[in-house]
C-alpha positions in Angstrom: 0.1 0.1 0.0 2.7 2.3 1.1 4.3 1.7 -2.8 1.3 2.1 -4.4 -0.1 5.5 -2.4 3.3 7.0 -3.0 3.9 6.2 -6.7 0.1 7.0 -7.7 -0.4 10.4 -5.4 3.1 11.9 -7.4 1.3 10.8 -10.9 -2.2 12.2 -9.9 -0.7 15.5 -8.3 1.3 16.0 -11.9 -1.9 16.1 -13.5 -1.3 13.4 -15.6 -4.9 12.2 -17.3 -3.5 9.0 -18.8 -0.6 6.8 -17.0 1.5 3.8 -17.9 3.3 2.2 -15.2 6.4 -0.2 -16.0 6.2 -2.3 -12.7 9.7 -4.2 -12.5 9.9 -7.5 -11.2 12.7 -9.4 -9.9 16.0 -9.1 -7.5 16.4 -5.8 -8.7 13.1 -4.4 -8.2 11.0 -3.9 -5.2 8.8 -6.4 -6.2 10.6 -10.0 -6.2 8.2 -12.1 -7.8 5.1 -12.1 -10.5 2.3 -12.6 -7.8 3.3 -9.3 -5.9 3.9 -7.3 -9.0 0.3 -8.0 -10.2 -1.2 -7.4 -6.8 0.7 -3.8 -6.8 0.1 -3.1 -10.3 -4.0 -4.0 -9.4 -4.0 -1.5 -6.5 -2.2 1.3 -8.4 -4.5 0.9 -11.3 -7.5 1.0 -9.4 -6.4 4.0 -7.4 -5.8 5.8 -10.8 -9.2 4.9 -11.9 -10.7 5.7 -8.6 -9.1 9.3 -9.5 -10.5 9.4 -13.0 -7.4 8.7 -14.9 -7.0 6.2 -17.2 -3.9 3.6 -16.0 -2.3 0.9 -17.4 0.5 -1.5 -15.5 3.2 -3.3 -17.8 5.2 -5.9 -15.6 9.2 -6.1 -16.5 12.1 -8.2 -15.9 14.5 -6.9 -13.5 16.4 -10.0 -12.4 19.7 -9.0 -14.9 20.1 -5.3 -15.8 18.3 -3.5 -18.4 20.6 -2.5 -21.3 24.5 -2.5 -21.0 25.3 0.3 -18.9 24.8 0.8 -14.7 26.0 4.1 -13.3 25.0 7.9 -14.0 26.7 9.3 -17.1 27.1 5.7 -18.5 23.5 5.4 -18.6 22.9 8.6 -20.1 25.2 7.5 -23.0 23.2 4.7 -23.4 19.8 6.9 -23.5 21.6 9.0 -25.5 22.9 6.1 -28.2 19.5 4.6 -27.9 17.6 7.9 -29.2 20.3 7.8 -32.2 19.1 4.5 -32.7 22.3 2.8 -31.6 21.3 1.6 -28.4 21.2 -1.9 -26.9 18.5 -4.4 -28.4 16.6 -5.0 -24.9 16.6 -1.3 -24.0 15.2 -0.1 -27.4 12.8 -2.6 -27.4 11.3 -1.6 -24.1 11.2 1.7 -24.7 9.3 1.3 -27.9 6.8 -1.2 -26.2 6.2 1.4 -23.2 6.0 4.1 -25.6 3.5 2.5 -27.5 1.1 1.8 -24.8 1.4 5.5 -24.0 0.3 6.5 -27.4 -2.6 4.1 -27.3 -3.6 5.0 -23.6 -2.8 8.9 -24.6 -5.3 8.5 -27.9 -2.7 9.7 -30.1 -3.1 6.2 -31.7 -5.7 3.3 -32.3 -3.8 0.3 -31.4 -0.5 -0.7 -30.6 0.2 -2.0 -34.2 -0.3 2.0 -35.4 1.4 3.0 -32.2 4.5 1.0 -32.8 4.9 2.5 -36.5 4.8 6.0 -35.1 7.5 5.3 -32.3 9.8 3.8 -34.9 9.2 7.0 -37.2 9.8 8.9 -34.4 12.8 7.1 -33.4 14.3 6.9 -36.9 13.5 10.5 -38.1 15.0 11.8 -35.3 12.2 13.6 -33.9 12.7 11.7 -30.4 16.1 12.7 -30.3 15.0 16.8 -30.9 12.3 16.1 -28.3 15.0 14.9 -25.9 17.2 17.8 -26.6 14.5 20.4 -26.0 13.9 18.8 -22.6 17.1 19.3 -21.2 17.0 23.1 -22.9 13.6 23.7 -21.2 14.5 22.4 -17.8 18.1 24.7 -17.8 20.3 21.9 -18.6 23.9 22.1 -20.4 22.5 20.7 -23.9 26.6 20.4 -25.1 26.7 17.2 -22.8 24.3 15.4 -24.4 25.1 16.8 -27.7 28.9 15.7 -26.7 28.6 13.2 -24.2 32.2 12.6 -24.5 31.9 15.9 -22.3 30.7 13.8 -19.4 33.2 12.6 -16.9 35.4 9.6 -17.2 36.4 7.5 -14.1 40.5 7.2 -13.5 40.0 3.6 -13.8 38.5 1.8 -16.7 39.1 -1.9 -17.6 37.8 -4.7 -19.4 37.1 -7.7 -17.2 37.2 -11.0 -19.2 35.0 -14.7 -18.5 37.0 -17.1 -16.1 35.3 -19.9 -18.1 33.4 -21.2 -20.9 29.7 -21.8 -20.5 26.3 -20.4 -20.7 25.1 -17.5 -18.6 22.2 -18.8 -16.5 22.1 -16.0 -13.8 23.2 -11.8 -13.8 22.6 -10.7 -10.5 21.0 -7.0 -10.9 20.6 -6.4 -7.2 24.5 -7.3 -6.6 25.5 -5.0 -9.6 23.5 -2.3 -8.6 24.7 -2.4 -5.2 28.1 -2.9 -6.2 28.0 0.4 -8.3 26.5 2.1 -5.0 29.3 1.2 -3.2 31.7 2.2 -5.9 29.8 5.8 -5.5 27.1 5.6 -8.0 24.5 6.1 -5.6 23.9 7.1 -1.8 23.9 4.9 1.3 22.9 8.3 3.5 21.8 11.3 2.3 25.1 13.3 2.9 27.1 10.7 0.4 28.2 12.7 -2.8 27.7 10.9 -6.0 30.3 10.0 -8.5 28.7 10.5 -11.6 31.5 8.4 -13.5 31.5 5.5 -12.0 29.7 2.1 -12.6 29.7 -1.3 -15.0 28.9 -1.6 -18.6 27.9 -5.3 -18.8 28.7 -7.2 -22.4 26.6 -10.0 -22.1 23.1 -11.0 -20.9 21.1 -14.6 -19.6 21.2 -17.3 -22.3 24.7 -15.8 -23.9 27.3 -18.4 -24.8 30.6 -17.1 -23.4 33.6 -18.5 -24.1 37.0 -18.3 -21.6 38.5 -14.8 -21.9 35.7 -13.3 -23.8 34.9 -9.8 -22.5 32.2 -10.1 -19.8 31.8 -7.1 -18.7 34.2 -3.2 -18.0 34.2 -1.3 -14.7 34.5 2.3 -14.3 36.1 2.9 -10.9 37.4 5.9 -9.1 40.7 3.8 -7.6 42.2 0.7 -7.5 40.5 -0.2 -4.2 37.1 0.2 -5.5 38.0 -1.5 -8.9 39.3 -4.6 -7.0 36.0 -4.9 -5.1 33.7 -4.4 -7.9 35.7 -7.0 -9.9 35.5 -9.8 -7.4 31.5 -9.0 -6.6 30.4 -8.6 -10.3 32.5 -11.5 -11.4 30.2 -13.8 -8.5 27.1 -12.0 -10.1 27.7 -13.9 -13.3 26.6 -17.6 -13.0 27.2 -20.1 -15.9 25.6 -23.3 -16.8 26.9 -26.1 -19.2 23.6 -26.7 -20.7 21.9 -24.1 -22.8 19.6 -21.5 -21.2 16.6 -19.3 -22.3 17.1 -15.9 -22.5 14.9 -13.8 -20.0 11.7 -12.3 -21.3 11.5 -8.5 -21.6 7.7 -8.5 -19.9 5.3 -10.7 -18.3 1.8 -11.1 -18.9 
């Protein structure tokens, strides 16, 4: 109830008349299983409907990181790449799926097929990118950083970590990777903590991928050698292998 009231009060107070909720499921999310996620979704949709809003909830996977990047500047760069049509396949598909639902519930498209065509047109034409730029400008941001993402801060220690063994990836722990990046400085444990926008990790594979020993597994961006060694050990353990073929994780659930 506290999660539902916190989320929906902000949406309603913001004045939105049509709302698409992306409810994450998995170890890297508040909702760890599908049943709890569905209960939360039904409650939030009900709150919205009782307030006169049109609301739908999508249930999406968060046992492994979405996209490749985890960390502030790294994720912004990935978002910029995606708006230029060069983003990770899973993150791009996730964004297009959510955007399509937004167009339908906002009555800008009659159905998801028509909405998808429009979303793809906006992405491929560069209109989505231009809208993002205008949002940065209108909020007082320095648009030169999104036009030239190389201006964003770089961590002093950047190194690729290779797979220690061959096999199929059966698990990539989003919770452990997220907590590790926080300990590297990418997030706060207490409110007075300073955030290091440069640090984080780029993963190079997904659950279900076949990797060979020595393949690039992930790239660490750390602010010290000690932080690098800590993160290396933890994120290596966050990757689990199988000798048998593993199914990829779905992006969304029914």
